[in-house]
N, C-alpha and C positions, 0 to 999 in steps of 0.2 A: 653793542648789546646792552651797555650800560644805560641808566637813567637816571636824570637828575629826580631828587624828592621835592615834591611840591608841597611845601608845609603849611601855606596857605588854607592847604584842603583839610585841614585838622583843627581842632577847636586848640585855643591858648592852652590848657591845660596839657594837651597831647603833645604839642609842641613843643613844650617845655620840655616835657619827659623823653621824647624822640632824641632832640638834643643833646641831653645830659646822655642818656645810653651813647648816641653818636661819639660824643666826647669822652667817655669812659674807656670805650673800645678803643679810640684810636690812643688812649693815654697808655692802655694794655700793650698794645703794639709796640709803641712807642719806647717803651720802657725796657720790654722782653730783647728791642733789638740793641738798646744802648747798654744793657746790661751784659752785651756780648751772647746771649744764647740765641739770637736770631731765631723770633718767631716760626718764619715760613721753614727754617731746617730743624728746630732744633723742639719746638712743641709737640710735634709730633714723633719725629725721627721713627716713623713708619717707612717701612724698603720694602720693595718685591722683591721675589728671589730673584739673585744674580745668577748669571749663566745664559746658555741657549735655551728656548723654549719655540715652540709652535703656536701662534694665535692666527685663528682664520686661514691656516695653509701656510703662512710665511714663516719662516725661521728669523726670530730675533732676540737682542740680548736685551733682558728685562731689565727697565731704568728703574733706579729709584727715584720715588715720589719726594724725597727730602734726603738732605743730608748737611753734615754739616759738624762744629765742634761743639760740644755738650758745654752747658756752664759749669764752672769750677766751684764760683761761692756756693753756700749752703743755702737751699730753698727751704720753702715750710714743710716741716716733716723730716729735714735732712738734721745734718750735722757737718759742720768743717772737716774735713780728712784729708792729709797730704795724699795725692796722687804719686807714686812713687813708679819709676821708669821700669824695675823689673819686679813684680810682687812674689814674684819666688825667692827673691834674693834676701829677705827679710821679713819679721813676724808681723803680722797683722794687728789688728785694734784687738783687745784683750776680750775677751769673753763676756757679754751681758755687762758690758762698760758703757750702754747708751741708757739703762738705769732700769733695762727689764721689760720693756715694752717692743723696742723695736724703732727702728729709722727705714727710712728710703735713701736711696742714692741721692747725693748731692747732684748728680747728674739729672737725675728726673727733675724736670721744671713745672710740670702740670698743675694749676690752681684755678678754683673757680675765682670769676672776677665778679664784685658788685656792681649793683644798679646806683648810681649816686643819686638817691632819693634824698628830699630835704631832710630828712633825719634817719640815722642808721639803724634807729629800733623797726621800722616799718620799712621795709627793704628785700632783697633778694640777690640769691648769687648762683652763676650758672655754669654747668658742668661743660668741661672741656672736651665734647664730644670726638674732636678732629682726635684725638691720642687713643680714644678708647680702644682696648682689646676685648675682644669676646663679647659679651654683654651685659657682664655684671659690674657696676661701679663702686671704685674703692668707698667705702665709708665717707672719706674725708673729703671726696669730692663731690659726692651726693648733694644735688642743687639744695636751695634753703629759699622758704618764702615766711618773714616774719612781719607780722602786724604791730606788734606789740615789744621786738627784743626776745632775747632768748631767758626764759626764766632759769635758776638753779634751782632745782627740788631735791630735798633728801627724800628718797625713796622707803626711808622707814618711816615717815611721817605722810605719804602719797596715800590716797584713798579715791574709791570710785564710789560713787553713791548711785544705785540705779533705783529709782522710783515711777510714779505715776500711776499708770492703766496696769499693773501688778498685783498680783495676787499678795505677794510680801516685799514690801521696801527694805532693800538691802543695802550693805557697806562692806567693800571690799579691801583689804591690805593689798600692797603687792605680793607679800608672801602667801595671802590667800590667793590670788590668780594665779601664782606659781605651782600652785598645789593640785590644779585641775590638768587634765591632759591638755598636752601642747601639740600644735602642728608648725611645721615649718614649709613655707613655699616661695619662691621666687617672682616677685611681681615687680610692674613698672609704676613709677608715680609720676604724673606729668600735671604740670599747671595749666589750666585751662587758659592763661593769658602767654601760652609758649609759642613765640612767632608774632604777636599784637603788632609789630612796627611793620610787619611784613605786608598787610591788607593792599595798600595802594601803591606802593612801589619797592623796591630791592633797598633796604636802608641801613643795615648792620652788615658787616663784611664778612664774618667768620660764620661755621655753624656753630659755633659756642652761642654768640649773640642770635642768632636764628633759631637755634634748637634747643639751647640749653639747658631748660627748665624741665626737663626729663630724666630720669635714672632709675636703674635698676637694682635691687639687692634682695638678697635671702633675708626672709621675715619670719620670726618667730614667734608664738604666743598663742593666745586661747580663742577660739572659737567664740564670736559674740554670741552665737545660740547656744553655746553652753553655759553662759550667764544669764541670757534670757530665762531657759529652760529653770536655771535654779530660781531666779525671782518670780517666775509662773506669769510672764507676758499675757495678757488677757488676749482673748480670740477678735476681741473689738479695737485692739488698739491698729492703729495703721501707719504712724510715724514715729521717729524716735527723733529728740534733740538731742545732739552731741556737744559738750562742753568742754572748752580746754582751761587751762589753769594759768595762761600766761597774760599779761597785763592786757590784751584785748579781749580776753574774755570769749575769743572764738567760738562760735555757734553756729551749726549746720543744722537743718532738718533733713532725716534720712529715711525712704520708704520703708516699711517693716520687712517686706519680702528680700532687701538687700541684705537686712539684719540678718534674717535667718539664713539666706542664703551662702553666703562666702565672705563676710566680714570676721575681721580679725582685730583682737584684742593685742597688737604686738608690743612686746617688751625687749627683743633681741633683734639685732641685725646685722646680719654678714658673720655670725658666731659669735658676738658679745654684744654685752647691754646698749641699746639703741644711744645712740648719741644725743647729747642734750640739743643740739640744734634740730634733731629730727624727733624729738618729742619725748624723752627721757623724764620720768622711767615709763610712760606708757604713753601709746598713740592708737586710735583707731586708725583701722587700716582697710580700705575699701576697694576693692581688685578693680582697675578699669576705670572707675570714674575719677571727676577733676579732681587735682590736687587739694584744693581747698576745704572737699570736704573729709579729708583724711585727719581728723583733728588731734592734734599735738597735744602733749599733757594734759590728755583726757583725765577729766575728774567727774562728772557727771554724766547719766543719762537717763532721760524723761521720755516715758512712752505715752502717745496722745493719740487721739482720733483724727487729729486734723496737722497739717504743715504749721510751724509755728513764725512763720515770715519773718525772719529775722535780718538785721541789717544786710547781711552778707549773702542773703537770697531774694533782697529785693531793690535796694539802692546798688548792688555789686552785683556780679556773675550772673546779669542776664544781659539779653540784647535786646535794643529797640527794633519794633519791625513796621512796616508801612502802614499807617490805621491807626497808629498809636498803643498795639499791643506789645508786648515783649515775649520773648523765649527764655522760659522761666525751667529752674530743675531740668536742666539739659545736661546732665551729670554725666554721660559717658564720653569718655575721649576715643573718638572714631579710629578706623586704621589709619596709620601714618608712616611713614618712611623718611629716610634723608641719607644721601651718600655722604660720609664724614671724611672720607678721601679718596681722590682729589675733591677738597672743598675750600670754602673761599681765603683767600692768601695764601693759597699755598703757592708752588712754583715746579713745574712739570720743566726738567731741564733739557728735554728735545724728543724727537720722534721715538717712540718704541712699543714696549711693551709695558703695561702698567695694571694692577690690579684695582679695581673700583671696589671699594668696600663701605660697607654703612650698614644702619641700624633701621630696623622696623617694628610695629607693635600695634596690637589695639586691643581696646577695653572689652571687645566682644570675646573675644578667645584668641585662641590659636593664629598666627600667620601662616596661610596658604600658599602664596606664592609671591614673589618680589618681580618685578621686571625692570631691566635697566636701560635707556634710551642713551646713545652716545652720538644722535645727531638731532636733539631737541625735539623729539616724540615723533618724528616722524618714521620710525620703525622702533619694535622693542624685543629685547631678549629676555629667556628668562635666566635668572640670577641662582645662583649655587646659595640653599640656606644652610648654614653651619649648626650642627647639633651643640646643646639642645634648643629643641623647639616646643616651648612650655605656652600654656595659656596664658593671656596677659603679661606677657614678659616682653622685654627687647628678645629680638632675633637678629642674628648678624647675618649678613648677604655679601656675596662675593662674584665678581664678576670680572674675568682677564678681556682687556682692550686694547689692541693696536692701534696706537694715535699716529695719523699722518702727518702732524704737524699744522693741518690746517685748523684754523677757530671753527669751535664746537659750541654745543649746549650740553652736557649732562645731568639726565634727570632719573629718579627710581620711583615706581608705583607697589602699592602693596596691594594685596585681596587677601582678607582674612578667611576663617573658614565658615563665616555666614554667607560669603559671595559679595559683601561689600567693597568696592576697590575705591582705592584713594582717588579723590577728586581733581579736576585741574582747578587753578584759583580763580578762572572766570566762571567755571560751574558754581563754586561756591558764591559767587557774588551774585550772579544772576539769581540765587534765590534767595540769599540775606540781606544785598543792597552794601553800600560800603557808607560808614559812618561817618558824616561831615556832607555829602553830596546831596544826598536825598534826606537828610537828617533823621536816618535811621540806618541800621546795619550792624554789623557784628564785629566786636572785640575780640571776644573770646573765640576758643575752638576752631583755631585755622590747621585744618589738617590737608592742605592741596599740596601738589606735587613740586618740590623746590627743583630749581634751575641753578645749577655752576656753569658759568660762561668761561670757556678757556679759547685765548687769544692766539694768533700767531707764536707770540713769544712765551708762550706756555704758564704766561700768569692766570689766576683762576679767581673769579669772582662772583660775585650775588648779582644774578640778573632775574628778570622777570621776562619769560620767552612763551610765547602761544605759537603752538606748531600750526 
């Protein structure tokens, strides 16, 4: 089921990127094992229920997907604290001893890993989806994408300028913005380059590598429509330019309809101030649209009657098509799903009952249905969707499976509330081509069905599989 990667297929720049990503992932796996945390066993530590249950009419003991010893040394976000044989026999750590913000257990090892770009300022980190619980991503594990590093901004000095085709140009401080009525919503953000290494062949080994550029948070802020009404955006305005306050001065054009519909000026994430790497003190949130449009460190909004044709929407974030044209302003992240356990580099200890679980999402609304195949797409079963099921938000799905110990392929596919169903990779390639072979093709917006191959020994790996 495995395939060799033909790097000659790619141009030189893409080859270097893929080789660097493979090296980074391999180093991460090696380091985790060398530190005694055993990546296969400890990064997820997800276990299905122990005991007897019936799957497909057969009674079986549910086998753990992962098992092992947790790391003893302190991990990022934790502090070393000695483990005692009997915690009831002595006093624990003094209250508030960590300084007042809180720590996670040093036995929890999940971290983002960074793609080793030429500079650390223009790079990204990936969320460990294989260890995710529920549908919310901890703020400290939310993926990052930076083009000029993370600026540190004094919120008391930060201002948002609103101008252009408005009745009154205005300037807002953070204190001004927080005086307006706020809203709170759960939404995912996904980089349009999520999975870009996987178009032609299975390349990265883990779900963190293949799908880790998406995360869900609870976001709080002011509806952009409130600020637009305050400034009096003119009816003839059709586009807005959003500009960030980082060294890259990131700018993107946004259609006015999206601005009025559900755009948010977010200043809080998961119940606290938004983190610097997520845009502190203010970011634009465009639910369901590619992450590059969610401008961080937002400092300016200019309204106009035409798109601004910035670098990030002309030379970048477009896809060349046959005939010399390009797909541009392909904002929406279409319906997508991925099995997070069992997934790449996990080890099934033997035949038995397992809970298959994963995440599904759609930029067009709610997840309506997720189906799971345990035979490489020959048949599909409807999975259980775990509440809450909210629009433009990660949704957790679950499905019980009795593995007979034979090699097979696991897949999932999502259908959203519009009726759109997640396509196969071949269906996408047939429409968009492949970058490199025909001198045109997609790099972004890969939302195809992901396949995880399981061999007879229970090893799970990333494969391309066509039923």
